[in-house]
Backbone as CSV, one residue per row, in Angstrom:
resi,resn,N_x,N_y,N_z,CA_x,CA_y,CA_z,C_x,C_y,C_z
1,MET,-57.935,-12.349,2.231,-59.237,-11.951,1.741,-59.186,-10.572,1.084
2,SER,-58.547,-9.609,1.726,-58.505,-8.272,1.144,-57.680,-8.238,-0.145
3,GLN,-56.649,-9.093,-0.242,-55.866,-9.144,-1.482,-56.724,-9.617,-2.645
4,GLU,-57.629,-10.557,-2.380,-58.537,-11.042,-3.429,-59.477,-9.925,-3.868
5,ALA,-59.978,-9.138,-2.932,-60.872,-8.028,-3.263,-60.125,-6.961,-4.069
6,ILE,-58.890,-6.690,-3.707,-58.087,-5.704,-4.437,-57.819,-6.213,-5.848
7,GLN,-57.512,-7.497,-5.985,-57.286,-8.069,-7.308,-58.563,-8.021,-8.142
8,SER,-59.702,-8.276,-7.510,-60.987,-8.192,-8.201,-61.234,-6.774,-8.705
9,LEU,-60.911,-5.783,-7.894,-61.041,-4.381,-8.311,-60.100,-4.089,-9.474
10,ASP,-58.849,-4.500,-9.373,-57.887,-4.291,-10.461,-58.384,-4.927,-11.757
11,ASP,-58.918,-6.141,-11.663,-59.443,-6.841,-12.842,-60.633,-6.099,-13.447
12,ALA,-61.533,-5.613,-12.604,-62.715,-4.888,-13.081,-62.305,-3.597,-13.784
13,ILE,-61.320,-2.901,-13.243,-60.843,-1.676,-13.882,-60.192,-2.002,-15.222
14,ALA,-59.409,-3.059,-15.277,-58.740,-3.457,-16.524,-59.751,-3.850,-17.599
15,LYS,-60.855,-4.461,-17.205,-61.877,-4.899,-18.165,-62.865,-3.789,-18.529
16,HIS,-62.875,-2.718,-17.753,-63.798,-1.607,-18.016,-63.427,-0.968,-19.355
17,PRO,-64.404,-0.540,-20.146,-64.081,0.012,-21.468,-63.257,1.297,-21.436
18,PHE,-63.231,1.973,-20.305,-62.402,3.167,-20.151,-61.949,3.245,-18.692
19,ARG,-60.857,3.926,-18.466,-60.370,4.080,-17.086,-61.320,5.040,-16.367
20,PRO,-62.010,4.564,-15.338,-62.970,5.436,-14.665,-62.299,6.606,-13.971
21,LYS,-63.023,7.704,-13.888,-62.516,8.884,-13.181,-62.844,8.799,-11.702
22,GLY,-63.786,7.909,-11.339,-64.183,7.757,-9.955,-64.788,6.396,-9.690
23,MET,-64.897,6.063,-8.421,-65.518,4.805,-8.014,-65.986,4.953,-6.574
24,MET,-66.839,4.017,-6.178,-67.323,3.988,-4.810,-66.853,2.676,-4.188
25,THR,-66.380,2.734,-2.948,-65.945,1.532,-2.251,-66.616,1.452,-0.888
26,SER,-66.674,0.244,-0.377,-67.121,0.064,1.002,-66.025,0.577,1.934
27,VAL,-66.370,0.786,3.172,-65.393,1.241,4.163,-64.269,0.211,4.299
28,ASP,-64.633,-1.070,4.333,-63.629,-2.127,4.507,-62.647,-2.173,3.335
29,LEU,-63.155,-2.049,2.108,-62.259,-2.071,0.957,-61.388,-0.815,0.947
30,PHE,-61.963,0.322,1.272,-61.183,1.556,1.355,-60.017,1.374,2.329
31,ASP,-60.305,0.817,3.505,-59.258,0.600,4.507,-58.186,-0.352,3.996
32,ALA,-58.599,-1.404,3.290,-57.638,-2.373,2.736,-56.768,-1.721,1.665
33,LEU,-57.387,-0.932,0.796,-56.622,-0.239,-0.241,-55.639,0.752,0.363
34,LYS,-56.090,1.464,1.372,-55.215,2.432,2.043,-54.043,1.725,2.720
35,ALA,-54.317,0.609,3.387,-53.264,-0.153,4.062,-52.240,-0.708,3.070
36,ASN,-52.680,-0.956,1.828,-51.787,-1.481,0.797,-51.150,-0.376,-0.042
37,GLY,-51.323,0.868,0.361,-50.694,1.980,-0.339,-51.308,2.313,-1.680
38,ARG,-52.526,1.878,-1.923,-53.172,2.119,-3.219,-54.031,3.374,-3.217
39,ILE,-54.258,3.959,-2.035,-55.057,5.177,-1.928,-54.213,6.260,-1.282
40,GLU,-54.302,7.452,-1.856,-53.587,8.589,-1.292,-54.506,9.801,-1.283
41,ARG,-54.180,10.734,-0.437,-54.980,11.952,-0.314,-54.280,13.071,-1.075
42,LYS,-55.033,13.711,-1.976,-54.526,14.856,-2.733,-55.577,15.950,-2.687
43,GLU,-55.165,17.128,-2.270,-56.051,18.291,-2.230,-57.360,17.995,-1.495
44,GLY,-57.270,17.246,-0.409,-58.435,16.947,0.414,-59.317,15.825,-0.093
45,MET,-58.947,15.191,-1.210,-59.740,14.103,-1.789,-58.901,12.833,-1.800
46,TRP,-59.575,11.684,-1.803,-58.896,10.391,-1.852,-58.857,9.880,-3.280
47,TYR,-57.681,9.356,-3.681,-57.503,8.840,-5.033,-56.877,7.455,-5.000
48,PHE,-57.381,6.585,-5.863,-56.859,5.242,-6.063,-55.844,5.309,-7.195
49,ASP,-54.665,4.790,-6.976,-53.583,4.808,-7.975,-53.389,6.196,-8.589
50,SER,-53.573,7.219,-7.800,-53.313,8.621,-8.144,-54.286,9.260,-9.124
51,ASP,-55.198,8.477,-9.756,-56.026,9.117,-10.774,-57.520,8.772,-10.731
52,ILE,-57.941,7.907,-9.831,-59.360,7.559,-9.736,-59.880,8.048,-8.391
53,PHE,-60.808,9.019,-8.447,-61.411,9.558,-7.232,-62.172,8.453,-6.505
54,VAL,-62.032,8.406,-5.193,-62.691,7.375,-4.388,-63.710,8.014,-3.457
55,SER,-64.920,7.512,-3.546,-65.984,7.907,-2.641,-66.288,6.700,-1.761
56,ILE,-66.531,6.929,-0.489,-66.791,5.830,0.445,-68.294,5.674,0.640
57,ASP,-68.761,4.441,0.447,-70.172,4.110,0.651,-70.321,3.506,2.040
58,ASN,-70.805,4.285,2.973,-70.952,3.819,4.349,-72.053,2.776,4.509
59,GLU,-72.877,2.596,3.492,-73.976,1.629,3.549,-73.538,0.228,3.113
60,SER,-72.446,0.122,2.372,-71.988,-1.172,1.848,-71.270,-1.984,2.913
61,ASP,-71.477,-3.274,2.844,-70.806,-4.200,3.756,-69.685,-4.925,3.027
62,GLY,-68.737,-5.388,3.784,-67.669,-6.216,3.222,-66.714,-5.433,2.351
63,LEU,-66.129,-6.136,1.398,-65.111,-5.574,0.522,-65.707,-5.343,-0.864
64,SER,-66.597,-4.377,-0.986,-67.296,-4.164,-2.242,-66.903,-2.833,-2.881
65,PHE,-67.176,-2.748,-4.188,-66.898,-1.526,-4.938,-67.932,-1.388,-6.047
66,ASP,-68.022,-0.189,-6.570,-68.934,0.091,-7.683,-68.230,1.035,-8.626
67,LEU,-68.123,0.608,-9.893,-67.538,1.452,-10.928,-68.665,2.108,-11.715
68,PRO,-68.377,3.215,-12.403,-69.431,3.855,-13.194,-69.859,2.961,-14.352
69,SER,-71.023,3.244,-14.863,-71.557,2.493,-15.996,-70.579,2.549,-17.153
70,SER,-70.528,1.485,-17.918,-69.616,1.437,-19.062,-70.220,2.093,-20.306
71,GLN,-71.373,2.699,-20.150,-72.047,3.335,-21.291,-71.736,4.799,-21.370
């Protein structure tokens, strides 16, 4: 299940008109990404694939994410 969510995130980033500088994830997705080595801590902040800042949404359930508007 978490691999499908990670693939969905990868697909959404690939289809986004620009590489986002940040995103918001649910706690569960954050944990899955961290367990798969896709999130690392740099200078006190969490980053996805070394270049996308990750903020954790404690209100979200399941394996969800939110990317910035494409506008």
